[in-house]
C-alpha positions as CSV (number, residue, x, y, z in Angstrom):
1,M,-9.6,28.6,-13.9
2,P,-7.7,25.2,-15.1
3,A,-10.3,22.5,-16.5
4,M,-10.7,19.7,-14.6
5,D,-8.8,16.7,-17.0
6,D,-5.5,19.3,-16.0
7,I,-5.8,19.3,-12.1
8,N,-6.2,15.3,-12.4
9,E,-3.4,15.4,-14.6
10,L,-1.2,17.3,-12.5
11,L,-2.1,14.6,-9.3
12,N,-1.6,11.7,-11.4
13,E,2.0,13.2,-12.1
14,V,2.7,14.2,-8.3
15,K,1.5,10.9,-7.5
16,A,3.6,9.0,-9.7
17,A,6.5,11.5,-8.7
18,A,6.0,10.4,-5.2
19,A,6.0,6.6,-6.2
20,R,8.7,7.0,-7.9
21,R,10.8,8.9,-4.8
22,A,9.5,6.0,-2.5
23,A,11.3,3.4,-5.0
24,I,14.6,5.3,-5.0
25,E,14.4,5.3,-1.2
26,R,13.6,1.5,-0.7
27,E,17.0,0.8,-3.6
28,S,18.7,3.1,-1.3
29,A,18.1,1.6,2.1
30,L,18.8,-2.3,0.3
31,I,22.0,-1.0,-1.2
32,E,23.1,0.7,2.0
33,A,21.8,-2.5,4.1
34,R,23.9,-4.6,1.6
35,A,27.2,-2.3,2.2
36,Q,26.2,-3.2,5.5
37,G,26.5,-6.8,5.5
38,E,22.7,-7.1,6.5
39,V,21.0,-8.1,3.4
40,S,23.2,-10.7,1.3
41,V,21.0,-12.3,-1.6
42,V,19.4,-10.0,-3.6
43,A,15.0,-10.3,-3.6
44,E,14.7,-9.5,-7.2
45,P,16.8,-9.2,-10.6
46,V,17.5,-5.9,-12.1
47,A,16.3,-6.3,-15.3
48,K,13.1,-4.9,-16.3
49,V,10.6,-5.1,-19.4
50,R,10.0,-1.3,-19.4
51,A,11.8,1.1,-18.7
52,A,9.7,3.4,-16.2
53,N,9.2,-0.1,-13.9
54,E,7.0,0.9,-11.2
55,G,4.1,3.7,-10.4
56,I,0.4,4.3,-9.5
57,L,-2.1,3.2,-11.9
58,T,-3.5,6.6,-12.8
59,V,-6.9,6.9,-15.8
60,E,-6.5,9.8,-18.2
61,R,-8.0,11.1,-21.1
62,K,-5.6,10.9,-23.7
63,Q,-6.9,11.4,-27.5
64,G,-10.3,11.4,-26.3
65,Q,-10.9,8.6,-24.5
66,W,-10.3,7.3,-21.0
67,R,-7.1,5.0,-20.7
68,C,-5.5,3.1,-17.9
69,F,-1.5,4.0,-17.5
70,L,1.5,2.5,-16.0
71,G,4.4,4.1,-15.4
72,G,3.6,6.6,-18.0
73,E,2.8,3.8,-20.6
74,R,-0.8,2.6,-21.4
75,I,-2.2,-0.9,-19.8
76,R,-5.1,-2.8,-21.3
77,S,-7.5,-4.6,-19.2
78,G,-6.3,-8.3,-19.4
79,E,-2.6,-7.5,-19.1
80,T,-0.4,-9.0,-16.1
81,F,1.2,-6.5,-13.7
82,E,2.1,-6.8,-10.0
83,V,1.1,-4.7,-7.0
84,Y,3.2,-4.3,-3.5
85,V,0.8,-5.5,-0.6
86,N,3.3,-5.4,2.1
87,E,6.8,-6.1,3.7
88,A,6.0,-9.4,4.2
89,I,3.2,-10.3,1.4
90,G,5.9,-8.7,-1.0
91,W,4.0,-8.1,-5.1
92,V,1.1,-10.0,-5.7
93,R,0.9,-10.6,-9.7
94,G,-2.8,-10.8,-11.3
95,K,-4.4,-9.2,-14.3
96,L,-5.9,-5.2,-14.4
97,H,-9.7,-5.3,-14.6
98,W,-11.0,-2.1,-15.8
99,G,-14.0,-0.3,-17.1
100,R,-12.8,2.2,-18.9
101,R,-15.0,4.9,-17.6
102,P,-13.0,7.7,-15.1
103,T,-16.0,7.0,-12.6
104,T,-14.8,3.1,-12.8
105,P,-11.4,2.1,-10.4
106,P,-9.0,-0.3,-12.0
107,A,-8.3,-3.5,-10.3
108,M,-6.4,-6.6,-10.5
109,R,-8.3,-10.0,-10.7
110,L,-6.3,-13.1,-9.4
111,D,-6.7,-16.8,-9.5
112,A,-7.7,-18.9,-6.8
113,T,-6.7,-22.5,-6.6
114,D,-7.5,-25.5,-4.3
115,P,-4.3,-26.8,-3.2
116,H,-5.8,-29.8,-1.9
117,R,-7.8,-30.9,-5.5
118,I,-5.3,-31.9,-8.2
119,D,-5.9,-32.1,-11.9
120,D,-4.9,-34.5,-14.5
121,N,-1.3,-32.3,-14.8
122,G,-0.6,-32.5,-11.2
123,L,-1.4,-28.6,-10.4
124,P,-4.1,-26.8,-8.0
125,M,-7.6,-27.8,-9.5
126,P,-9.1,-23.7,-10.2
127,L,-11.6,-22.3,-8.7
128,G,-11.6,-19.1,-10.4
129,E,-10.9,-15.8,-9.7
130,F,-10.9,-12.8,-7.0
131,E,-11.0,-9.7,-7.9
132,L,-8.8,-6.9,-5.6
133,A,-9.7,-3.3,-5.3
134,L,-6.7,-1.3,-5.6
135,P,-6.6,2.2,-3.6
136,E,-5.6,4.7,-5.1
137,D,-2.1,4.9,-4.2
138,A,-1.0,1.3,-4.6
139,L,2.3,0.7,-5.6
140,C,2.3,-1.1,-8.9
141,R,4.6,-2.2,-11.8
142,W,5.3,-4.4,-15.0
143,P,6.2,-7.7,-14.1
144,L,10.6,-8.0,-13.7
145,A,11.6,-9.9,-16.3
146,T,12.5,-13.9,-15.4
């Protein structure tokens, strides 16, 4: 019988493959819509910061420690990433918050500001942070190059 770590690793690989397939399908649909003239402007730049840009956040045991990965690359608490919410909102940028335990699901922290109160620099006054619990199958990505 396979070990639980092996089963979790296989499940994570299946989830990542499904996310890759979905991303490829979305890209193909966008290319087809552009070819038919339905879309005239590219919504986001093609250049990517990381080789494996999109995927599902996974928690895996590597080198004797639990670690969080995005698109096969390790992501640490405090690092910036994006999560896809829906077609109307799109991608939301925040920072990873994770308790380094396999039982603690990864979350995203977002800065909150008050648009009606402006600080000395002309920016909205910071209020604090929100924490967004991420579903297990949330599509995430590294930020695109700007």
